[in-house]
C-alpha positions in Angstrom: 12.4 37.7 -22.0 12.8 34.3 -20.2 14.1 31.3 -22.0 11.6 28.6 -21.0 14.0 25.7 -21.7 16.3 26.8 -19.0 13.6 27.4 -16.4 12.5 24.4 -14.4 8.7 23.7 -14.5 8.7 23.1 -10.7 11.1 24.8 -8.4 13.6 22.5 -6.8 12.6 21.0 -3.4 14.5 21.6 -0.2 16.7 18.6 0.6 16.8 17.2 4.1 13.2 16.1 4.7 12.3 13.0 6.6 11.5 10.2 4.1 10.7 7.8 6.9 7.1 9.1 7.1 6.4 8.1 3.5 7.9 4.6 4.1 6.0 4.0 7.3 2.6 5.3 6.0 3.0 3.5 2.7 4.2 0.3 4.2 1.5 0.3 6.8 -1.2 0.8 4.2 0.2 -2.0 2.0 0.3 -4.4 4.9 -3.3 -3.5 5.9 -4.7 -3.7 2.4 -2.6 -6.7 1.3 -2.8 -9.0 4.3 -5.8 -7.5 6.0 -8.2 -7.3 3.0 -6.8 -9.5 0.3 -5.8 -12.4 2.5 -7.7 -12.4 5.8 -11.0 -11.0 4.5 -10.8 -13.3 1.4 -10.3 -16.4 3.5 -12.9 -15.4 6.1 -15.6 -14.8 3.4 -14.9 -18.2 1.9 -14.9 -19.9 5.3 -18.2 -18.1 6.3 -19.8 -19.1 3.0 -20.0 -22.7 4.1 -21.0 -25.6 1.8 -24.1 -23.8 0.6 -22.4 -20.6 -0.4 -23.6 -17.0 0.0 -24.1 -13.8 -1.9 -22.1 -10.8 -0.8 -22.5 -7.5 -2.6 -23.9 -9.2 -5.7 -21.1 -11.8 -5.9 -21.7 -15.5 -5.1 -19.0 -16.8 -2.8 -18.6 -20.6 -2.2 -16.5 -22.4 0.3 -13.9 -23.4 -2.4 -11.2 -21.0 -3.5 -11.5 -20.4 -7.2 -8.9 -18.8 -9.5 -10.0 -15.2 -8.6 -9.7 -16.0 -4.9 -6.3 -17.5 -5.4 -5.2 -14.5 -7.4 -6.4 -12.2 -4.7 -4.6 -14.2 -2.1 -1.3 -14.1 -4.0 -1.7 -10.4 -4.7 -2.3 -9.8 -1.0 0.7 -11.9 0.1 3.0 -10.0 -2.3 1.5 -6.6 -1.4 1.9 -7.2 2.3 5.5 -8.5 1.9 6.3 -5.3 -0.1 4.8 -3.3 2.8 7.0 -5.1 5.3 10.0 -4.1 3.1 8.9 -0.5 3.2 8.4 -0.6 6.9 12.0 -2.0 7.3 13.3 0.8 5.1 11.5 3.4 7.2 12.9 2.0 10.4 16.5 1.8 9.1 16.5 5.2 7.4 18.3 8.1 9.3 16.0 10.4 11.2 15.7 13.9 9.7 13.4 16.9 10.5 9.9 16.7 9.1 9.5 19.3 6.4 6.7 19.9 3.9 7.8 20.2 0.3 7.8 23.7 -1.0 7.3 25.4 2.4 9.8 28.1 3.1 11.3 27.4 6.6 
């Protein structure tokens, strides 16, 4: 009989993997989504709307930035900045071999 309280639910992972891949991929995605979509696309849509406005995917967009556009802009700036921090961590972390968790090498 096995005592379930002393058995871990998940076997321990092998140490020594390269964490830089996660930092670089996560940071790149945050920069792309934050600055690319939330900032650049937001400003381009409001600029392209012109004085008359336009409808995009069921939403009316005008040339003025409303509270939702400003909130999206602020979220994008913060998200992109956090992505830059992750990219900097990825570049400054020591290089290690790339291993997949749970795979027996």
